[in-house]
One Martini backbone bead per residue (centre of mass of N, CA, C, O) as a GRO file, in nm:
protein
   81
    1MET     BB    1  -3.310  11.103   0.739
    2THR     BB    2  -3.656  11.093   0.706
    3THR     BB    3  -3.912  11.037   0.465
    4ASN     BB    4  -4.230  11.100   0.393
    5THR     BB    5  -4.428  10.876   0.204
    6PRO     BB    6  -4.638  10.784  -0.005
    7ASP     BB    7  -4.807  10.489  -0.105
    8ASN     BB    8  -4.811  10.586  -0.435
    9CYS     BB    9  -4.526  10.467  -0.514
   10GLN     BB   10  -4.252  10.440  -0.711
   11THR     BB   11  -3.974  10.215  -0.745
   12CYS     BB   12  -3.657  10.216  -0.833
   13PRO     BB   13  -3.445   9.947  -0.915
   14ILE     BB   14  -3.177  10.117  -0.929
   15CYS     BB   15  -3.195  10.377  -0.695
   16ARG     BB   16  -3.464  10.369  -0.493
   17VAL     BB   17  -3.642  10.581  -0.572
   18LYS     BB   18  -3.932  10.785  -0.519
   19ILE     BB   19  -4.244  10.813  -0.715
   20ALA     BB   20  -4.508  10.995  -0.747
   21HIS     BB   21  -4.799  11.071  -0.919
   22ASP     BB   22  -4.703  11.392  -0.902
   23ASP     BB   23  -4.373  11.369  -0.949
   24LYS     BB   24  -4.259  11.337  -0.681
   25VAL     BB   25  -3.936  11.316  -0.533
   26TYR     BB   26  -3.784  11.067  -0.314
   27PHE     BB   27  -3.519  11.074  -0.144
   28SER     BB   28  -3.312  10.941   0.098
   29SER     BB   29  -3.240  11.252   0.126
   30GLY     BB   30  -3.403  11.522   0.186
   31GLN     BB   31  -3.574  11.688  -0.030
   32PRO     BB   32  -3.797  11.697  -0.243
   33GLY     BB   33  -3.839  11.658  -0.600
   34THR     BB   34  -3.770  11.612  -0.936
   35ARG     BB   35  -3.729  11.455  -1.230
   36ALA     BB   36  -3.511  11.647  -1.332
   37ARG     BB   37  -3.318  11.621  -1.096
   38LEU     BB   38  -3.281  11.317  -1.111
   39TYR     BB   39  -3.168  11.312  -1.398
   40ALA     BB   40  -2.926  11.514  -1.358
   41ARG     BB   41  -2.797  11.329  -1.105
   42VAL     BB   42  -2.852  11.015  -1.226
   43CYS     BB   43  -2.988  10.888  -1.491
   44GLN     BB   44  -2.784  10.992  -1.714
   45TYR     BB   45  -2.555  10.796  -1.584
   46ALA     BB   46  -2.666  10.508  -1.534
   47LYS     BB   47  -2.798  10.360  -1.780
   48LYS     BB   48  -3.037  10.148  -1.697
   49ALA     BB   49  -3.229   9.899  -1.704
   50GLY     BB   50  -3.544  10.005  -1.540
   51CYS     BB   51  -3.566  10.290  -1.543
   52ILE     BB   52  -3.835  10.530  -1.446
   53ASN     BB   53  -3.658  10.806  -1.571
   54GLN     BB   54  -3.683  10.838  -1.931
   55ASN     BB   55  -3.919  11.027  -1.988
   56LYS     BB   56  -3.904  11.331  -2.131
   57GLU     BB   57  -4.195  11.436  -2.071
   58ALA     BB   58  -4.185  11.381  -1.757
   59ILE     BB   59  -3.927  11.543  -1.687
   60GLY     BB   60  -3.871  11.784  -1.861
   61THR     BB   61  -3.714  12.072  -1.787
   62LEU     BB   62  -3.392  12.159  -1.758
   63THR     BB   63  -3.200  12.310  -1.510
   64LYS     BB   64  -2.929  12.436  -1.357
   65SER     BB   65  -3.040  12.353  -1.060
   66ASP     BB   66  -3.056  12.037  -1.105
   67GLY     BB   67  -2.770  12.028  -1.094
   68PHE     BB   68  -2.445  12.046  -1.040
   69SER     BB   69  -2.189  12.214  -0.951
   70THR     BB   70  -1.909  12.343  -1.051
   71GLY     BB   71  -1.597  12.429  -0.972
   72GLU     BB   72  -1.613  12.720  -1.090
   73GLU     BB   73  -1.877  12.805  -0.948
   74ILE     BB   74  -1.771  12.768  -0.660
   75LYS     BB   75  -1.538  12.969  -0.674
   76LYS     BB   76  -1.716  13.219  -0.729
   77MET     BB   77  -1.884  13.200  -0.468
   78LEU     BB   78  -1.642  13.224  -0.270
   79LYS     BB   79  -1.539  13.503  -0.370
   80ALA     BB   80  -1.819  13.660  -0.316
   81SER     BB   81  -1.819  13.598   0.015
   0.00000   0.00000   0.00000
């Protein structure tokens, strides 16, 4: 799946994700997301110099849905269905 991205994006030299000036994040696949989702799923673990998503003010507030579900959360969802 390819995602159309605007021309005015910054590309992170670490993970190659594209971030537009409106802070919309374009992943290599899937729907665009937020800086918070990118940080929760990639940046907090990569911790490499040059990452363009380390400014806490730009990232904003992380929510539970920004990160990945834990094994226990997945088990609960499967039992409920």
